[in-house]
Each structure stands twice: as structure tokens, then as C-alpha cells.
N, C-alpha and C positions, 0 to 999 in steps of 0.2 A: 118032913122031916127030908127023905128025902124030895118028894114033891115041890115042901117050899123051898126047899133050897134051888133044887131048879126051878121051880119056878123063880125064886128070887134070882135066880144068875140068868137065869133067863130076861128078866127085867133089866136088870146090871146089864147084861147083854143087851140089849135093844138097848136100853139108854146111852150107852157106849157106842153101840153102834150107829143109834140115831145122830149120837153127837159126834163119830166119824163121819157117819153120813154128812152129817152138816157141814162139818169142819172141812170133809175135802168139798162138798159144793162150794163154799163160801169160798173156800181155798181155789176150786177150781173155777169161780166164777170169776174172782181177785184174777187168775192169772190168766184167764177166757179177755177178760177185762184187757187186760196189762196185754196180754197178744193182741188183741182186740185195737188197743192203742199203739203198741208196736206197727202192728201192721197200717195202722193210719198212718203213724208217724214214717215206714219204711215206705209207703204207696207217696207220701209228698213226697220225701225226700227223692224216691225213685219218681215220680213226676219233675222235681224240680231237676235232678240231674237230667233225665229226660231232653225236658226244654233247657238245659245249657246243653247238652249235647246236640241237639237238633240246632240250636244257637249258633255251637262252634260250626255244625256241620251245613248251616245254612251259611255259615261266614267263611266256612274252607268251601262250597260252594260258589259262594260268590268270590271267594279267593280265585276257585280254580279256573271261575268263567273269566274274571278279568286277567287270569294269566292267560290261560288261552286268547283272548281279546287282545290283548300287549304281545301275544307271541304270535296271532296273524299279524297284526299291526308293523312290528319287527319283520316279521317271512315279509310282508308286501314291502317294507320300505328297503329292505334288501334286496327285494327284486328291482325297485325304481332304481334302486341305484346300480345294480350288475347293468339295468336297460342303460341307462345312462353313462355309466361309464363304456358301455359296449357301443352305445352311440357315439360319446364321446373319441373313441379308438378308430371306428371307422370314418369320422371325422377329420382325423387328424390324420389319417392315413391317407385319407383324399386329398386333405391340402397337404399332405408331405409329396407325394404324386404331384399334384397340382404345381408345387413350388419346383422339383424334380425338373418334370417338364420345362416351365418357364425358364429354369435355369439352364437345360439342356439346349433351350432356343435361342435364349440368349449367347450362351457360349458359341452355336452354330452358326449365328451371325456374328458374332467375334472373328470366328475362326475366319466365313466367308469375307470380311471386312479386311484382314488378317492378308487375306490369299488375294484381293483385290489390290491392296494397295501393294504386294509385294509384285504382282503385275503391273500394277502403274507403274512404281519403280523400274521395273524393266523395260516396259514400254519407253518411260520417259529417258532412261540410262542410254536406251537404244535409241530411240530418237535425239539424244540429244548429243551422244556420237554419231549418228547419223548429219546432224546437223552441223556442228564440231568439224564434220570430215567434209562435207561442202562448204562451210564455209573458208575450211583450211587451202581446198582444190580451189576456190574459186580467187581468195587470196594469190596461193600458187601461179590461179593464172594470169590473175592481175599484174602480179611481181614479174611475173615471165612476159607477159604484154610491154609491161612499163620496160622490162629492158632492152624486149624487143625495140621500142618505140623509141627507143632509146638511142642502142645502137642504130636505128633506124634513120632519128634526127641525127646521129652523130655522121653517120656516110653522108647523108645531104648535109649538113654542114661544111663538112669537109670539103666534099663536090659542090656545093656550091662556094665554097671558100676558093679550092682549084680552078674555079670557073671565073671569079670576081676577080681574085688576086692578080693573075695575070693581067686582066685586063685595068685594073686599079694603078697596075705597075705600070702600065703602055699609058696608062693616062698621067699618069706621071710622070712619065719620062717627057712625055709631048709637053708637058705642062711646063715641067722644069726647063724642057730644051726652049720654050718659047716664052720663059723669062728670060733666061740668059739670051736669048736673043733681043728680046724684048723688055728691057728692063723699065719695071712702072716708075714712073716721074715722081712720086711721093719718096720713094725711100732715096733718093738721090740728093 
């Protein structure tokens, strides 16, 4: 009774335990398969995501390398531009200094030419004044000489006339007397 009931309970419990064990095992196996499938799916997803991340990282690295290369090129270009600008500035400064020197030289030449022209004008004016002075003195001397000659000529003429007129007068009176004393025959 009690032994059979215990046996029977034991058999039932053993059956229930075996069924529970089988159910648990099946359930556990199903869960394990689900877990393995989930793990595989998760592994594949993780691998896909790792591949995506690696691709993104590779792309990011490429972009980073391209960016660094572009930055280096831009830096080089800016350096070249800076060097070119500096050379251009130096060239312009040098050309400006040469132009300044050339202009200063030309202005010095112009100043020298103006000074030389002023000296020449002053010398010319002095020469002209000297020449006009000499010419004026010569003309005055010639006028004075001409006046002197005219006075001397007038004096000689008067002296000659004073000498000749009395002789002419004397000759005329002698001829007049002679004509009076001996008249010519044609007039008669």
C-alpha cells in the first residue's frame, strides 16, 4: 500500500522527472540552438559591422591621408606663394630703388643742365654787355674821330679858303684890270 503507492509515486515521479528532464533537455537544446543561431547571427552581424567599421576606418584613414596630403600640398603652395611674394616684393623694392636712383640721376642732370645754362646765360649776358660796351666805345670813338676829322677838315677848308680866296681875289682883280685895259675883240 504504502510501498506500492510509493513505488507508484516513484514511477510517476520518475516519469514526470524524465518528462521534465526530456522537456528541459529539448527546451535546453532548442534554446541552445537558438542561442547558437543567435550567436552565429550576432557573429555574422558583428563581422559585417566590423567589416563596415574597418571599411569606414579604411575610408577614414584614406580621407585622413588625402586630407594630410592636401594639407601638405596647400602648405607647400602657401610657402611657395609666400616665397614668390617675398621675391616679388624684393624685386619691386630693388626696381623701385633703381628707378629712384635713375630719377635722382636724371634730376641731378637736369639741375646741372639748368645751372650750366644759367652760367652760360650769365656769361653770354656779360659777353653781350662787354661786346655792346666795346661796340659803343668804338662807335663813340668813331663819332669823336669823325667829329675831329670834320672839324679838322673844316679848319683845313677854311685855312685853304683863307689862303686861296685872297689869291683868287688878287687874280680876279688882275684879270679884271687886264680885261678893262685890253678888252677882247669879240665883245666889241
